[in-house]
Steps between C-alpha positions, in 0.01 A plus 500: 500500500526548879250243615591170664282194438305379803735207570796738553306705754397176673862382503613824669211486749569134591873573536425789736255288702749213535773748589283643778408154637861377514627830644244514783660233729803726550285752690372262770830448681596197711369339817706335777489122476644179645610199293521142626716265290675168555860487620514121464515316173250238612236743632240618250299822507140432396137587583534335841782743584284793388213381720738458794627858454142633484398307815807619692439867417127473569556347844747782578244765398710634211291603200653433158408680178565186302681165522644365173685185394752527217815322383714664769277431800203639693476881500291700746410863428450707817364846588800654677865453586413419863261224389774371268751465787241336727403253227865416435567425868185287542559302181866447594398346833231286341701369203845481662455385861863380502704812414820294462346295218256724309269324255365815333622846400270776632612822330376859486390607153315765300208428265322717246177664624338489154130405498408145407343592164829650381701203622264262318585687177871440571534875559787516750724787610857541384765351720707763678877468525708514815554877475124569486354233727772453756641160584836334540812468282751217548835435337603135536843352446509147356770277647659383176773313689224302673341422164830368363562295816152351473563414134835335577342286771237394248764421239688289757191281541464475122861390463463227763197367313684524167806315632275225634315467169825471304654263762796734553655454845610817680633575847253776581349822367521811719454874456812705571400865499376585152606173338436126523778250564450145371763255629626191311754229562616447140552725199301278261177534701558873535537533122178309436319705762621822341362398160162404652472825699590714197226326298232549767596831667608760247494774766793344688865576440725208601860497624710192587713511815694266733743209469515128577184372665381849608365620168246781473270640238414861591173629353415872491212679332580678174437879487203453266359237736538737798322773302210265419465398866499864611238596239283205602533593868377854430209381280394229746517736797294765321232241412487380860475859628202556270324197650571612856390859445163368379440401864502871590251583224721780363364646177768538232817443706827599333757220497800578282862394467761762582853419396629143497393386846237737640122514487284808563158436656245780531170428675254790459231523765663256744441622853652211695871515412595236760269248332645589160857449624405166652350376174791619285754349736351151496723228354304193395643191332334203337634155593421142399571237768407140562242403763635284786274196492698289749251292706428666834703814419195726454342384825829556686531850349146585611594385849788751499783271390576617145749262332843637410508649148123557483249777572133489591257705285127530452381449143189641334195364680671509841663153486850464652788421266858398581743638240871430461732799536707407195402724205460308175430796272448877539270741317795628296462195275133571427440687173118482478189371680156478337167357623344218298359149526640149538491324163395168654271587792392846373551637851624859547880513488795739483751456217856608582790562263857466631827611346743238368691457827178489702352243263802273546490526880123445509529194278751343741291579808172370355667184367630418848177591686205359303197461728632747757375851574685816407428835672516843337563765765516879512759610756471855634665659804619158613147358496371264236162424349407186308344609172428143388634149565422268205590132460767415239325258262787433260842624392462851353744610233513767231452791738118481489356434846135453596360553850152353545269342755282644776470849352217699342526704180530817708775347713686396185481859374618639833787249526617579146491873572696452820768288333531749212536791742807332640727676745778754513790382286737697727468678835417872493568777748319834530776764474280808459152585623299818445146570616285768339202599714152535349494869600801571277333308217181704547704821486662387174156425352375843609797677343475297179126563476545875555777524240284324242192706591678837483672398176162409351346827624782710349467323164121540506522874577748559218308296241163663577651850499687446174261278300164584666241228412754284319721536808213379722453198271874433523477509882206256498700268271794530742272406791382198297865409442568505876187290556609240240855487639395438862239245384762311294747496790225367728384242246856372450553507879819699451700629796501878531810663650625859529673476159164377365328813631774705333428315175128585531582870543738484202239317291251782559748754369584288197138404426387863473767550235288297256204733554723804453610358163138442397386845609790675327439300184134611501614861548738462206216377278288799604788736415519340158137587442335162560144491630458409869364151423781432250758635745383257771508204261838584345652603832429162662598301189834674445596523867451126555814401304719738702343385830553133408867555404583690820324245721667202330847645558415568865354151533825348370692679775244377756530140380880523526462612864260211558735239353832616640387681816431351840315594819370859501610552138272219382212641706548836329522334157176298543294810584677700228427245224137451604457880517619538141243245378211657695598852388481397134140383548386789717670782306381384158182294545343645817571865417381452140177341628434803725578751223275308260219511757541878535557605136427195285121529493495867399446557128678833503768604749603864489801477731683268738564576866871427478657826619684749281577406140766711328436557126718677241361849440261464792726500807242398756191300423307333777290198421 
């Protein structure tokens, strides 16, 4: 009756073992570290970079506990904070000899001190939030006016191309504040132009103005169009911020929209706030320009006489390249970039997808420049880098563009990633900055740990005093519940915050409720005259329905918090929901397995160590 089959005991034992393994990394703490990553789109971080870091530190006499290469860069684990600062300074001098034009980002970091055998099992510690780990909090304001201005300038270029395609003569297109003014010399042309623009630009609202030969067509963005541009600006900026923060190696950064035009950025564990501000404040733009292939122009530029309307760059491989200043297309028109292969030569290539306006402009440019080179540049802080400069083989229409030639498969992947990452859709300004020191975070952890520990101790004392052996089993099941919960949070790489610690403490109080129900149900069966073995069996069976109902209703409330909440509320809800699931398993399965081990193999049980059982006609009976 009260015996589990072997497979159930094995299931509980394996669950406890896995829980212990995935909980262990949280007890090893973190070590000071330095991360080296690329600040230039055309510079790759690979094994050669890792070897260079190792050689630099070795020659400086700095001993590292480990040097690793991952997707974010080269990470060096060090023994102390002093060694961390020394390593940062030495690597900064070695990798960025010209401080005005840094090629790499050398940032302070923290890495888990877990042993290698745990890391190889993918047993990693939980991420700690800003309030527990310390770090920096930024509130950034997105310049929506700048986004709209940028969009209007882009639309002006589209309209010029459209007028040319439809052979509609105009007297100029200019931006006047938050609207575009298109001038015409006759009403008939203006009417035709209006019809064409309405067909191709549904986001524009048109108004006719002027008399005689000074006729205007004023174009302004519709409210729904402005809303779409603003939403895109926020989304694009948040994506770009994610890519930039990767350079700092921040684990689980928080990047969230606040209101219509603000973005909150929280970087737990960041020690170098100046570096973080520099990265977040960067404004990079992607531009497509034509290469100036005028005979003798490149040689003259190299001699110091750069032709008017051109700029001298260095392309990948170190070769000089003269590029025209006129921008043909910007990254705003790019909707996707994927690596692939050329259908004819089977060489590695990058396949680009442009929006409708970009496709039309690109078709015109490629038709007029077959056989010439086109440069794709990334412009940042007034300085540009040539990502690639392919030759235009034929007119390219339909919005599908292929870049190929002189690139490896890895370079094609890197170029596609760079083009997808894009740039800020609108300028951003840091309007609020808060720094939380690691000492304050450590104090929060200490307080949270003590509150959970004392709460657990109080529950344990009460349960053992009131339910004796069954109370001890309940406490062991509660400990298993805490073990499972921490292991799950670590396995899912969740971020633990102060509200999360509060949820753990609350989960302990709620989880013991299931054991109280079971114990009281067993007592009730004993009062009704059932034998001890029958009371255990019936108590667990009948209590399970009540436990399931109460946990499901609580889980529904937790899921609602998870769906509709944000920030700390979501952190609380994640721990709360996981705690409900682990408490169901520990309170019912684990505690039943322990009770079965204690009482299940006895043929005859005289009494149960479950405290005082009150019976009718026998006021106090102790079993």
